[in-house]
N, C-alpha and C positions, 0 to 999 in steps of 0.2 A: 344560114342561122349561125349566131356567133354562141358557142356555148362553151362553159368551163365543165371539166367532169372533177369532182371529189370524191372522196374516199379514203378509207384507212387502208395501210398496208395489207394486201391480201383479198380485197374486195372484187377484185377484177378488172380494175379500171386498164389497164394496158389491154387486154383482150377488146372490152367494150368498147374501148376507144377506138379501135381500128376500124370494129364493127358499124359504130354509129356513124362514124366520119365518112364509110364508106356509102352508106345508106344516104347520107345527107349530100354526099358529092362532094364535100369539102377534107381539105388535109386536116389529119391528125398531128398536132403540134406536141410532142412533148420536151419539156426543158433538157431532159437526156440527152436528145436529139440534138436541140439547140446547141449546148455545151458542145457536144462532140463535132458540130458542123464548125463552131467557131474555132475550138482549139485547132483541129486539123487544117483548118483553112488559115490560121495563123492571123486571125484578124485581131485587130488591137484589143478588141474586147475580150477574144479567146485567150490573148496574151497575158491580159490582166486575170482573168480567170484562172487561169492553168497556175500563176504563181501563189494564188490562195491553196489552189487544190493541191497542187505540190507539197506546201507546208501542212496539209490535212485540216485546212481551214474553210469553214463555209464562207461561199462567195455572198460578198455583201450584195444586198439587195438594189443596189442603183447600177450595179453591173449586171445581173440576172434580169433586170425590169426593161436594159437598156437592147438588150441580147433580143427579149421576146417582141419588144416593139418593132426592132428592127426585123425580123420574122414575119411579125402580122402586116408590116407593110408590102413584103412582098406580092407580086401579081396572083399567084396562086391563091392567098388568104382573102383578097379584094372581097370576095366573095361570100366569104363564111370562112370558119375553121372550128376547129375543137382541141380546148386547150386541156393537155393532162400531164399532172403533176405542177401546176402553176394556176392561178398564187397558193402559197403556201402558209401566209398570214396576212393579216387586216390589213397590215402596213402594203404589203405587196398588192392585196386586191384594191387599195384606194388607188397606186400607182399604176395598175393595171387600167382602172377606170380613164386616168388623167392620158393613159399613153393612148387607147382607145378615143378618147376625146379629141387628142392631137389629129389623130388619124379621120376624125369625122365619123366615126363610128362607136358603137355600143353594145353590151353583152343582150341577147336576146333570154338567154336560159342558163342555169346553174344545175346542173346535174348531182345530186349526191346519192352514193351508194351506200345504202344502209345494212350493214351486216354487223350481229351478235357478236362481242369477244370472245366468248369460248368457240366460235365458228372459227372466226379468224385465227384463233391461236392454233385450233385444230389443222385447218388449212396448210396455214404457214410452216408449222413443225411437221405436217407431213410429207412437207416436198422433199425430193431427193435429186440428186445429180449422180451422172455416172462417171467414175474416175479410175481408170487403169482397170476398167471391169467390174469394178463396185460399184452398187448404189451408198452414197454417203450422204448424210446430212450438210447442209451449208451451216457456217457457223452463226449468219445471221437468221437464221430459220430455226434455230434453239428454243424451246419454249421460253426460257426466262431473256432472251436477247427478243423475242416476238414481243413478249409482253411490256418491257422496255421500249420497243418502237412504235407500239398503240400507244402508250403514256406520253410519249414525244408530239404524237400525231393528236392526242387530246388536247395537250396544251397550245400547241402552236397554229393548227390546221383546223382542228373542230370548230373553235370560235368563227370560222368562217360562214359556218352556216347559219348561225344568228345575223351575220352582216347582211348576206345575201337573201335570207327572209325578210329584213327590214326593207330591201330595196324591192321586195317583190318578185324577185327571180327563181327563189330556192324552189326545186321540184326533188323531194326523197323518192327513192326507187329501193324497193326492196330486192335485196342484191341475192337471196336465197334462192337456189331453183338452177333449171338447167341454162347455159350461155345464151339460148333461145329465148325462155322465157324473160331472162333479165333485160335483153335488147327488146323484146316488144315492149316490156313495161317503161322502159325508155323511151323509146319512140313514141306512146302513144302519149308520155309525160310532154316529149318535144312537141306533139300536134297539138296539144291542149295549150301550150305557152304559146304556139304561133296563131293560133285563133285568138287569144285574149290580146294579143300583140296587136292582131288586126283590127280587134273591134275596139 
């Protein structure tokens, strides 16, 4: 199956991506991993991306999309994949569709992890990391920063929900509960999607 995983910061995307991809037997592909691989491998796209990242700028869509397309063309992704962290905007969603068409593929399902905003703020601002033997809060997990990150998500990424709903690909999953419960809901939604695609 070819799946996109959507959800705001703190929804548990990274955790669920690994588990769901494992159960589907497909690679979990995150844009962070793709960027790191291209930058450390000093690919042409990686060097272009690094020049933007070093300047503190967002990497332009065409570079990101080209990297994702290269990754989706690799052998391990031919039988399916789970994309985590991409697309982030409707423009990227449209470019992804074009890239997949070029590869003779299409998306099967878009899973959106849904969590109430107060719960997200609680989860993220409750995270701590160990520094020199002390538990400290990361700067980007302070409540005001978390709210800003959620606002950016609402403006840029949340509209993808409607975009994929109009294409009949969206399945929304309640992401409150244990990791196993959320995975169970996600797998059930993927099974329903598979059945409707087959019929």
